[in-house]
C-alpha positions, 0 to 999 in steps of 0.5 A: 917622831915629828917635833911640832910646838906653838912656840920654840925659842932658839937658845938657852940664855936669858933671855931664851929663858925668859921668853920660854916662861913669857911664852909659857904663861899665855898658855902657849906649849914651849918648845927651849932647845940649845947648843949647849950648857947656858951662858949663865955659867959663864955669868957674875949671876947679878942682874944690871938693868942700867949703870952706864948709858952711852955718854956718861961718866964711866966713874959715875954709874946711874941710880935711877936706871928707868929715869935714862930710858928716855934718854937712850937712842932710838935704835937702842933695845929698850927704846924699842920696847919700853920701861916698862917692858923693862918691868915686865921682865923684871917681874918675870924673874922674880916670880922665877926665882923667889927668894933667893934675890934681893932688889926688886923693892927699888926702881935704885941700883945696888952697888955690888962689890967684886972681885976686882975691887970695883963696885957694878951698879945692879938691879937684883943680886943673890941673897947670898950676896946682899950683906955685902952692898957698898953702904950696908954697913959695918966694917968688913973683912975680904978672905981670899984663898991661894988656889982660887986665882981669880980673887985677890982678896988684900988688893980688892979690898985696897981698892972697895977700902976707897968707895965704902964708908967703912973699913976694908981688909983681905987676907988671903988662907992656904986651900985646904990640903985635901984639895988639889992644887988647881982647886976652884969655886966648884971643888969648895961648893962640894966640900961646903955642899955634903961638910965633907971632912977637912982634915978632921973637921966639917968643912963648914967648922973648918971655913969658920975657923979659919976665918974667925983667926982674921975676924978682929972686930970686922961686923962682915966677911966676904968670901969668892961665889963657893957657898955651895950649889944646893945647900948656900942658904945652909951653909950660909947660915952655919958661917953667920951663927958660928962667927957672930957676923954677915956672911957675903959672897962678892960675884966673879968670874967662872967658873960661877957658882951664882951663875950656876945657880941661877941657871938651876933655880931659872931650869927649875922654873921652866920644868914647873912651867912646861917648857920642854927643854932640848940641850945639846942641840944647835940650831943650824938652819931653817925651812920658811915658807910666804914669809913665815917659818915653818921649822927651825933645823937641828942637828942630831948627830950629823943629820938636821931634823925640822922642829916645827911651830907657830912662832919662834924666838931667837935667843942665841946671844952676840958675837961672843955667845955665836948667835952674830957670826963675824968673819972675812966676808961679813957679819951674819945671823947664822940659823935664820939668815937674819941681816946684821947691819956692818961696816963694809970696811973692817977697820971701821969695825973697832976703834984703836984704843982698847976702850972705844966706843966699837962698832962691833959692839953693837952688831945685831939684829934690827928689830921692829917694835915687835921685835921681828928681825928686819931687812933693809927696807924695814918690812920682818924678815919672817912675820913670826919670828922674834930676837931676844937678848945680845943678838938684837944689835943697838946697844954696847950692853958690856959697858953700859951694864944693861945686858941682862935687863936687855935680855929680860925686856926683849926676853918677856916682850918677844916671849909674850907675844909669841905666844900670844900669837900661837894660840889666838892663830894672830900676827 
């Protein structure tokens, strides 16, 4: 059976989901195809717009990211799409996640605590994270567990105590005896979702009782992100009722419950928008004719199947996500064979200093103002192909704390343009 849509989005992360939702809002039929589970499952679950513009003191995050957009280099993705596109992407995100996230009331960054004891400038953050913001008020108790090695609560507390205008303490608790010695965050989450008995006591009550013994006047309690995947609001409400204080989650690394919840919510939004989702299928090439892509070639158990569309969005990620590949022969984008500029000498790809301004961090396709990847002469590689997210070069989004914002802004622009062109038959 032929697979044909108005818009085909290749890539299932935040940029891909955003592009698919934006395209669907135009009335286009949309399919999203991704090789594996979304990269959101490994992400922090918070949305950064811009924390540290290029040249900014890394110890002084910007308070109002939109005011810094105009000062970015012309090659930066934000410079291509503009501040309105960032707002459009954020608004689309807000519609998709509903009341699960906070931050939409202001243009100012919030300072979210991390598991390493730093604060992260963030534009959107889960409701379960909100009471832990710097400046929220009240003394803090951070609680870790022996098997969750990524979160050393006393160490994180010692760092945050220097940043917060409050007393911050940390304690490490024994993990429940019913858990394996290597129990991770998802094991805690399953127990709390089901409120399963732990040593004869329901999990939520057992956790509250263990924390209560160390509360000692704290006004808010921070836990690693373990408060359930399916029923986090109810788990948190039970803990707050039992302890009589605010309870919040501290974003951390993989496996990320906050990222898993965000992925679940975006999948629900995609389903509601009528987007067809194909996962576990890798796009390995393409077909083109007269300057237009006619199909993406998708691997099906060793054979390739053409997925046809009028418009295509490339959102496969950067070097980390596999959307850009590098080897001894150079750097390339493997699906549509788009140009990725890079120094010929591989020693020029990086700096000697670990935290230097590495060229590889900015590798990606070079799009025009319509987000169409271009050739060296500036002409689009294909008229009906657009790029979004980390596959777009020109910015070190990890250093800037802008990865999510770039994904939202470019995803919204690419998806909306693709959908409009597909339904109107224009370019």
